[in-house]
C-alpha positions as MATLAB code, in Angstrom:
seq = 'XXXXXXXXXXXXXXXXXXXXXXXXXXXXXXXXXXXXXXXXXXXXXXXXXXXXXXXXXXXXXXXXXXXXXXXXXXXXXXXXXXXXXXXXXXXXXXXXXXXXXXXXXXXXXXXXXXXXXXXXXXXXXXXXXXXXXXXXXXXXXXXXXXXXXXXXXXXXXXXXXXXXXXXXXXXXXXXXXXXXXXXXXXXXXXXXXXXXXXXXXXXXXXXXXXXXXXXXXXXXXXXXXXXXXXXXXXXXXXXXXXXXXXXXXXXXXXXXXXXXXXXXXXXXXXXXXXXXXXXXXXXXXXXXXXXXXXXXXXXXXXXXXXXXXXXXXXXXXXXXXXXXXXXXXXXXXXXXXXXXXXXXXXXXXXXXXXXXXXXXX';
ca = [
     116.373  172.041   58.170;
     116.904  169.321   60.760;
     114.096  167.141   61.825;
     114.663  166.087   65.527;
     113.248  162.765   66.826;
     109.802  163.059   68.823;
     108.987  166.206   67.220;
     105.767  166.549   64.869;
     105.125  167.487   61.432;
     102.020  167.898   59.388;
     101.733  166.841   55.722;
      99.947  168.238   52.896;
      97.307  165.812   53.196;
      96.557  166.979   56.907;
      98.198  163.807   58.434;
     100.123  164.554   61.715;
     103.237  162.351   62.200;
     105.774  161.887   64.870;
     109.203  162.288   63.418;
     110.966  158.683   64.375;
     114.871  159.508   64.089;
     117.434  161.967   64.522;
     118.817  161.152   61.125;
     117.200  160.909   57.694;
     117.606  159.532   54.100;
     118.179  162.377   51.646;
     114.913  163.832   50.608;
     112.718  162.109   53.436;
     111.752  162.276   57.012;
     111.558  158.914   59.053;
     108.132  159.225   60.792;
     105.426  157.199   62.443;
     101.905  158.542   61.277;
     100.204  159.706   64.289;
      96.480  161.342   63.556;
      94.903  160.814   60.265;
      91.767  162.296   59.384;
      88.921  160.010   59.410;
      87.598  161.010   56.093;
      90.827  159.815   54.340;
      91.305  156.080   55.506;
      89.105  153.213   56.908;
      91.267  151.325   59.340;
      90.728  148.222   61.311;
      91.036  148.123   65.301;
      92.113  151.746   65.630;
      90.663  154.422   68.065;
      89.254  157.563   66.649;
      89.642  161.112   68.238;
      88.064  164.612   68.030;
      91.057  166.801   67.484;
      91.788  169.782   65.316;
      88.208  170.405   64.516;
      87.760  167.052   63.023;
      87.530  163.227   63.553;
      90.956  161.690   63.109;
      92.036  157.976   63.662;
      95.018  157.444   65.981;
      97.284  155.391   63.987;
      99.150  152.760   66.053;
     101.545  150.065   65.225;
     101.434  148.310   68.664;
      98.737  145.694   67.645;
      98.244  142.018   66.500;
     100.529  141.384   63.748;
      97.809  140.809   61.305;
      95.799  144.139   62.349;
      99.015  146.077   61.616;
      99.557  144.448   58.427;
      95.867  145.012   57.180;
      96.517  148.725   58.134;
      99.644  149.066   56.691;
      98.222  147.834   53.424;
      95.485  150.315   53.352;
      97.907  153.127   54.475;
     100.229  152.032   51.273;
      97.181  151.754   48.996;
      96.378  155.300   49.429;
      99.626  157.009   50.198;
     102.456  154.924   48.794;
     104.761  157.473   49.189;
     104.855  156.921   53.000;
     106.827  153.819   52.131;
     110.638  154.149   51.279;
     112.196  150.846   50.362;
     116.188  151.742   51.016;
     117.953  149.984   48.806;
     121.173  150.422   50.987;
     119.125  148.905   54.034;
     117.333  146.100   51.745;
     114.611  147.142   54.098;
     111.703  149.682   54.195;
     110.866  152.854   56.515;
     107.985  154.722   57.059;
     108.503  158.461   55.694;
     107.137  161.503   54.701;
     108.754  162.970   51.367;
     110.099  166.492   52.075;
     107.787  167.910   49.379;
     104.788  166.775   51.358;
     105.594  168.618   54.548;
     103.441  171.459   55.471;
     103.878  172.220   58.993;
     106.377  171.789   62.079;
     105.483  172.157   65.513;
     108.780  173.581   67.061;
     109.179  172.186   70.778;
     111.676  174.783   71.851;
     109.257  177.685   70.684;
     106.321  175.991   72.441;
     108.071  175.577   75.863;
     109.053  179.432   75.330;
     105.428  180.419   74.853;
     104.453  178.249   78.035;
     107.027  179.788   80.035;
     105.121  183.365   79.433;
     101.934  182.140   81.054;
     101.965  182.986   84.823;
     101.627  179.992   86.988;
      98.681  180.755   88.728;
      97.026  180.869   85.252;
      98.129  177.238   84.465;
      96.099  173.928   85.092;
      97.655  171.259   87.352;
      99.133  169.500   84.262;
     100.930  172.324   82.788;
     102.069  173.352   86.087;
     103.838  170.229   86.552;
     105.394  170.265   83.171;
     106.968  173.860   84.097;
     108.048  172.689   87.405;
     109.724  169.484   85.661;
     111.486  171.727   83.172;
     112.652  173.775   86.046;
     113.925  170.779   87.581;
     115.741  169.497   84.582;
     117.474  172.837   84.231;
     119.008  172.187   87.643;
     121.081  169.809   85.816;
     122.735  172.577   84.042;
     120.711  172.474   80.854;
     119.794  175.871   79.603;
     116.113  176.598   78.658;
     116.789  176.924   74.943;
     117.729  173.427   74.840;
     114.673  171.785   76.250;
     111.256  171.593   74.140;
     107.976  170.008   74.874;
     106.143  167.734   72.294;
     103.354  165.650   71.545;
      99.658  166.530   73.365;
     101.997  168.693   75.856;
     102.720  170.912   73.068;
      99.410  170.936   71.187;
      97.476  171.352   74.231;
      95.291  168.146   73.322;
      96.259  166.348   76.708;
      94.288  164.554   78.731;
      94.982  165.526   82.656;
      95.900  162.493   84.663;
      96.223  160.232   81.555;
      98.611  161.964   79.111;
     102.305  161.735   79.339;
     104.505  164.988   79.893;
     106.878  164.579   77.013;
     109.990  166.667   77.397;
     112.792  167.048   74.856;
     116.387  167.532   75.629;
     118.599  168.915   72.762;
     122.339  167.461   72.495;
     123.772  164.245   73.915;
     125.823  166.215   76.587;
     122.815  167.659   77.672;
     120.774  164.493   77.825;
     123.380  162.824   79.902;
     123.576  165.643   82.208;
     119.674  165.126   82.357;
     119.602  161.493   82.953;
     122.350  161.308   85.474;
     120.846  164.208   87.738;
     117.458  162.416   87.340;
     119.017  159.220   89.036;
     120.307  161.088   92.154;
     117.951  164.268   92.394;
     115.227  164.272   95.304;
     111.923  166.319   94.730;
     108.741  165.769   96.773;
     106.675  165.630   93.216;
     109.169  163.244   91.421;
     108.501  159.459   91.597;
     109.982  156.276   90.126;
     108.522  152.771   89.866;
     109.746  150.472   92.407;
     110.887  147.122   91.795;
     107.432  145.692   93.295;
     105.576  148.299   90.799;
     107.548  146.632   87.872;
     107.192  143.103   89.231;
     103.562  143.748   89.336;
     103.531  145.353   85.937;
     105.395  142.045   84.554;
     102.869  140.034   86.067;
      99.692  141.885   84.900;
     100.805  142.588   81.237;
     103.033  139.501   80.534;
     105.733  141.815   78.968;
     107.867  139.664   77.338;
     108.658  135.935   76.523;
     112.206  136.600   76.522;
     112.565  138.071   80.311;
     111.842  136.346   83.292;
     110.408  138.741   86.128;
     113.572  139.066   87.917;
     115.422  140.008   84.551;
     112.659  142.669   83.407;
     112.626  144.232   86.937;
     116.317  144.650   86.928;
     116.325  146.054   83.465;
     113.545  148.646   84.107;
     114.180  149.888   87.808;
     117.371  151.667   87.190;
     116.149  153.720   83.883;
     115.218  157.121   85.054;
     113.978  158.649   81.652;
     110.429  157.713   82.351;
     108.605  158.457   85.850;
     105.910  160.342   87.572;
     106.093  164.233   88.406;
     103.080  165.217   90.537;
     101.100  161.942   89.558;
     101.585  162.696   85.839;
     103.485  160.245   83.711;
     106.712  161.627   82.005;
     108.904  160.756   79.253;
     112.416  162.528   78.409;
     113.582  162.288   74.942;
     117.194  163.218   73.794;
     117.766  164.925   70.414;
     121.065  164.783   68.736;
     122.075  168.286   67.120;
     122.648  168.330   63.496;
     126.657  167.991   63.742;
     126.183  165.125   66.517;
     124.362  162.406   64.113;
     126.322  159.238   63.848;
     123.775  157.464   61.506;
     125.452  156.956   57.816;
     122.659  156.470   55.335;
     125.262  155.727   52.820;
     126.666  152.507   54.526;
     125.140  149.519   52.575;
     123.468  146.633   54.762;
     123.630  143.055   53.916;
     120.761  140.998   55.908;
     122.309  137.818   57.095;
     119.460  136.611   59.293;
     118.173  136.536   63.074;
     120.783  135.790   65.574;
     121.002  135.553   69.451;
     124.219  136.907   70.918;
     125.978  137.736   74.037;
     128.821  140.599   74.486;
     130.183  143.280   76.473;
     129.264  146.838   76.299;
     132.206  148.850   75.575;
     130.684  152.252   74.423;
     127.179  153.358   75.860;
     127.379  157.247   74.906;
     125.012  156.842   71.759;
     122.420  154.685   73.663;
     120.284  157.836   74.655;
     119.031  158.649   71.338;
     117.082  157.017   68.498;
     118.480  155.288   66.402;
     121.178  154.628   68.872;
     123.856  152.079   69.343;
     126.057  150.400   72.014;
     129.521  149.547   71.221;
     130.518  145.867   71.755;
     133.583  143.714   72.495;
     133.720  139.814   73.024;
     130.813  139.064   71.216;
     129.750  135.548   70.433;
     126.620  134.366   68.559;
     125.071  131.711   70.288;
     122.216  131.086   67.917;
     121.564  131.725   64.527;
     124.597  132.205   62.319;
     128.192  131.455   62.248;
     130.992  133.209   64.687;
     131.734  136.511   63.481;
     132.979  139.902   65.467;
     129.928  142.032   66.113;
     131.059  145.752   66.392;
     128.053  147.420   67.799;
     124.122  146.829   68.337;
     121.786  149.229   67.031;
     118.194  150.148   68.304;
     115.412  151.944   66.744;
     113.403  151.025   69.653;
     112.788  153.158   72.412;
     112.377  150.299   75.238;
     116.053  149.359   74.498;
     117.423  152.900   74.725;
     119.528  153.427   77.923;
     119.195  149.390   78.639;
     122.781  148.792   79.153;
     125.771  150.422   80.574;
     129.572  150.600   79.693;
     130.980  147.225   80.958;
     127.992  145.365   81.241;
     127.410  141.799   80.009;
     124.335  141.654   77.543;
     122.079  139.223   75.720;
     120.477  140.354   72.631;
     118.468  139.013   69.689;
     117.901  140.964   66.309;
     118.972  141.205   62.719;
     122.448  140.606   62.036;
     123.832  142.612   59.171;
     127.119  142.981   57.401;
     127.760  146.623   56.993;
     130.240  148.159   54.049;
     131.078  151.868   54.871;
     133.656  153.966   52.913;
     136.256  152.988   55.569;
     135.661  149.426   56.845;
     133.378  146.531   56.773;
     132.005  144.867   59.968;
     128.996  143.408   61.588;
     126.216  144.827   63.741;
     122.944  143.714   65.446;
     119.792  145.698   64.787;
     116.567  145.786   66.833;
     113.462  147.526   65.892;
     113.285  148.105   62.341;
     110.034  149.002   60.943;
     109.764  145.364   59.715;
     109.460  143.912   63.134;
     106.106  144.903   63.353;
     104.773  142.490   60.742;
     107.261  139.691   61.071;
     108.103  136.963   63.405;
     111.479  138.573   64.177;
     109.600  141.311   66.005;
     108.447  138.619   68.769;
     111.941  137.444   69.304;
     113.910  140.726   69.448;
     115.189  141.813   72.991;
     118.026  143.363   74.661;
     118.996  142.613   78.269;
     121.661  142.777   80.755;
     122.831  139.322   82.174;
     122.387  139.441   85.987;
     125.495  137.738   87.823;
     124.720  135.422   90.800;
     127.576  133.171   92.233;
     129.920  134.037   89.737;
     127.696  132.975   87.112;
     125.559  135.192   84.504;
     121.852  134.147   84.289;
];
């Protein structure tokens, strides 16, 4: 069975997890725990909810580093099987062993069921979901290649607050969708303006690595998250089994944190997770001796669709030497799980360089 990114699975301990990749090591599924029964573990600084007829803790890695480390320790003490120390990567991943899987929430089947309900019987949130799906179908994506996930699928959404989560299967379908959304006009479709992103930057102090102009430039042109009829929506693109590019048999040698500049020569796989950008003319400007970097890999959704073919980028992440069956090469990686607990997590970024007066800023 192929486990698609951003779908939901349940474990034999009744822990619900979000699948966190389109490609997985043998015997495991890469995940982030999502809802954990309150009776199982006592976490710090996490919210509780009443779902599935029980009190659950909403597990969250987006927190202060000290809190994340404490909660991961609690999780590991009770459920060590959630932690996979990958010898090929010399790094760790959160996983569910396949023998611990109990249930899978099918996003395509869920959408098919939603489409059976008459529009007049749907609440505003689900009406917006259905209309958004119908809009995406106008891009040439068939209904059987679209799904819904997270609270949209399970029906535990909060109207006015919960995202509408749409899943599109296949990279060709994903690119059709994104390019269509870039140009389509619809009275219920709205994107954040430059002014909106600038306000967001000022209010949240988003990153030490981006100034306001850079942040707005990088965010305003991405069309996979927006508003539809007042509801936030997100589009996730899934790789079909025959499309996966990630090779879990490659050997990774971590070399340290580096900052680079390069030109993007291939952005086709930047639409999935993990995704990558092919690079040329790379230059290490901080952290290591000069070596040619073949690609930039991202495990982090904020850096998906961040750069386009032909653009100049600057990035900071983990430099790795890769040994594959065909060649040895170097790559930069952003967003491994260890960044939630390490100093590197505060340094990592990817941004397109803005050119002014013939000079890249």
